[in-house]
N, C-alpha and C positions, 0 to 999 in steps of 0.2 A: 504493500500500500504506500502510495507516494506521501512524502512528508508534507504536511500542511504549511503553506507559505504564511509568514507572520503578517498580521494586519498593520496598518500605519499606527494604530493606537498601541499595539504591542511593541512596535519598533520605537515609538516615542517613549514608552516606558523604559525600554532598554537604554536609550540614549540618555535619559534622565538619570539612570543608575550609574552610567559610565561618565567619565570626565571627558566629554566631547563638546565641541562648539555646536550650537544649534543653528543650522543653516538649512535652506530649502533642499540642498543636495542630499542631506542625510535621510530625507524622507522619499527619495526616489526609488520606491519599490512598487510592485504591482503595476508597473508601467505598461501600457498597451503598446506604445511605440517609443522610439527614441526621438531625436530632434526632427521635427517636421515643419513645414510651412502651411499655415491655415489661412484661408480667405477671411478677411476681417469681418465680413458681413455674416459669417457663420459663428462668430463668437458673441456670447452674451455675458453681461456682468453677473456677479454672484450677489443675489439678494441679501445674503447674510454676511456680506463683507464687513470685517471689523472696523476698517477705516471708514468713518462717517463723513470726514471733511476732506475735500479736495480743493486745492488752491489753484485757481485758473492761471495765475502768473507762472507758477512753477511748472504746470502742465505745458504752458506755451513755451517755456524755456526748454523743457525736455523735448517738445516737438521740434524745435529748431535744431537741437542736437541730433535728433533722429534723422532729420533731413540731410544733415551733414555727414553723419557717421553710421546711420542705420541703427537697428535695435541690437544693442550689444549683449543683452541678457534675455533669453527666451522667457515668455510667460508660461505658466503652468495651467493647463486646462483639464477638464474631464468630460467625457461624453454626456450629452443631455439631449436625448431624442436625436433630431437631425442637426443639432447645434453642438457647440462646445461651451461649457460654463467655466468662467475664470476661477481658478483656485488661488493663484497668487500672481500679482503683476497687473492689477487693474489700472494703475497710473500709467504704466508703459502702454497698455492697450488704448487708453484715452488719448495719450500723446501721439501714438502711431496713427490713430484715426484722424486726429487733427492735422498731422503732417501729410495726410493724403495717401498713406500706404494702402495697398489693396490686400496685402497679406502680411502676416507676421510670423517669426520663428516661435515655435511652441513645443512643449513637452506634454504629451497626453498621458494622463494617469487614470486608472480605474480605481477610484476611491469612493467610500460612502460619504454621506452628508457629514457625519461626525468627524471622519478622518480629514475631509477637505477643510472643515472648520479649524482643526488643530494646525494644519499646515499654514493656513492663511493667518491665523493668530500669531504664530511664531515668526513668520516672515514679516508681519507688520510691526510687532514689538521691537524688532531689531533695526527698523528703519529710523534714521536720524531725523527725517523731516516730519515724522508723525507727531501731531500735537499731543500734549500731555493727558488730555481727557480721553481721547481715543486710545492712547497707550494704556491708561489705567483701566479702561473698559476691557481691552484685550487681555490684560493681566488677570483680571477677575474671571473672565470667561475661560482662560487657560486653566486656572485653578479648579473651576467647576468641571471642566472636561477631564482633567487629569486626576482630580481628587487627591491632590498632594498638598502638604503644608507649605506655607509661604517660604520658610527658610530653604527648603530643598529647591523650590522653583527659582528663588533668587540666586542661589548658588550656581545652578545650571545655566542661568542666563547671564552670569557674570556681574550680578548686581548685589548690593547688600540688602539684607532683609529690611532695614530701616528705609532704604530708598524705595523699595517696592511698596511698603506700607504707606509711605508718604504720598506716593502716586495714587494708590488705590483710595486713600483717604479723601482725595479731591472729589470723588464721586458723591460724597456726603453733602457737598455744597449746593446751594440753590441753583436752579437751572440757569438763571440769568448770569451768575458768576461763572459757571462752567462754560457757558457759551462764549464769554469774553476770553477765557483761557483758550478755548478751542480756536477762536479767531485770532489769538495772540495779541489781544489788546492789553491784557495783563499777563503776568508770568505765573508759572507754577509756584514760585516763592510767595507771590501775593496771595495765592490761594491757600497755601499752607498757613500763612499768618491769619487770614480771615477765618480759617477753620477753627481757630481757638475761640471764636465768638459764636459757635453754633448753638450754644445754650441761651443766647440772647439775640433772638431773630431781629428785633427792631434795631438794636445797636449794630448788628452785622450789616443790615441794609444801609444804615446811615454812614458807617465807616466805608463801605464799598463805594458809595456815591462820593464821599469826601476824598478818597485816595485817587479816584479818577479825575475829579475836579482839580485837585492840586498836583496831579501827575506825579505822585509819590513813587519811589522805587520800592522793590520788594523789601529791602532792608529797612527803609523808612516806615513802611507799613507794619513790619514786625515790631519796630520800636514803639509805634503808636498804639498797637494792640496791647503790648506789654504794659505801657503807661496807663491805658484805660483799665486794665485788669488790676493794676496795683493801686490805682486811685479811682475807684468806681464813681465817686462823687463828682469828678471833673467832667465837663463837657468835652466833646471831641476837639473843639476849637481850643479850649484851655490846655488840654493835654498836648496838642500840636504846638501851641505857642511856647509851652514849657520846654518841649524838645528842641525847638528852634533856638531858644535862649541858651540852653545848655550847649548846643552845637556851636553857637557863636562864641561863647566863653572859651570853649575848648580850642577853637581856631585862634582866638586872640592870644591865648596862653602859649600857643606853639609858635606864633609869629616871631617874637624876639630870638628864640633859639634858631629858627630857620634862617633869620637874617644874619645871626652870628656865624653860623656854619657857612653861609654864602660868602660873607666877607673874608673869613679865614681861608677858604678855598681860593678866592680871588687873589688874596695877598700872596699865598704860596705860589700861585701861577706867575704872578708878576715878578717875584723874587727869583724864581727859576729862570726867567727870561732875561734877567739883567746880566750883562757882561761886566763884572766888577773890575776887570783889568783895564777897562777903558774909562773908568770914572776917576775924577780928580779927588785929591785928598779931602777937600771940603765936602764934596758930594758923599763920599764914603762916611764921613763924620756925621752928616745930617741924617743919613739912613740909619746909622748906628743908634743915634739918639731916639729916633722914632721907634725903632724896634725895642729899645729898652723901655719906652713908655708902654708899648703894647704888652711886653712881658710883665710889667708891674700890674697892669689892669687884669691880666690873666691870673696872676698870683692872688689878687683880691677876690676874683671870681671863684677860684678853687677853695679859698678859705671860707667863703660864704656857703 
């Protein structure tokens, strides 16, 4: 009796047990054919695609690259009636269609719905251009499909468990905030800071509007949230003004030191450039007196 070929789910489990990099090629089993070319009008998108957000600008840029160099990496598809459904590579498919290609290079796989989902999830998680909300959704779905603890999933994906949990935690935020992260109007760091206010819905909404209005960075947002949590009686404006004042004082306290360092470095450069053999006795004496005065001031500084 012929040995049963492992499913993609079983293969995924094996890969997670072993120390291997998770890439699309590792799931290249049960393939119906090798690399082929398929007419683009016979390819249909995957309705369960983990990537929910596609940026028209990046697709247009990819389309221009495809016009110049062609499709460098084949898309992965599976049979679906008389068509082929995309398993991985929908961005390349969209860009190829925009570039006017009639057919694209592809690898055909015979995989189930669940197997296709896992391949697509892993391929998307590892893409750098994926926004953090879609990446978090893909991570959560990967956990559901593989039924594995976060620490093992994180390790096999080359991430820390904290990083994975920070990303997945973004999914707890209100839809309006998630959409702004999805559209990259605010960052994942903004989201992590705002998440600390989930128990105070009204304050969360006010802070969210405030940081957008003031165009605060992720770090400034975190400082504001921490200030509000430590002084709950303060208004958002009062906490923000207090942070600005503290930042201004810190800057002022650093300025004299920065100026002193700048002057010292400038003096050293000037002295190194001087050719003392060409100076007169009077010029050498004048420089010596100035340097003695500088030395006296430095001694006073060190004593303080």
